[in-house]
C-alpha positions, 0 to 999 in steps of 0.5 A, a space after each residue: 297233440 303239438 309236437 316239436 322238435 328243436 332244430 339242435 335235436 335235428 342235426 344230434 340225432 343227423 350227426 350220431 347217424 352220418 357217424 355211425 354209418 360212416 364207421 361202418 360204411 370204412 369198416 366193412 371196407 377195410 375188412 374187405 380190402 384186407 380179406 382180398 389181399 389175403 387170398 391172394 397170396 395163396 392163390 399165386 404163391 407158389 408152395 415152399 417143394 414146388 420152390 424146392 423143384 423150381 431150384 432142382 430143375 434149375 440147377 440141372 440146366 445151368 450145368 448143361 
């Protein structure tokens, strides 16, 4: 069985595989970055009630 692979076919297959791999890698990286940004403020950002309580405390301290 004489099986020959054309160099152009090998280049085409490699190019398609590299393109799809790069697309997957960059998409996954961007999604991980977006998820990290969405999770971070949820833990660090004070709630509206906490802000109101702090504002009341500041006003009390300023009035003294």
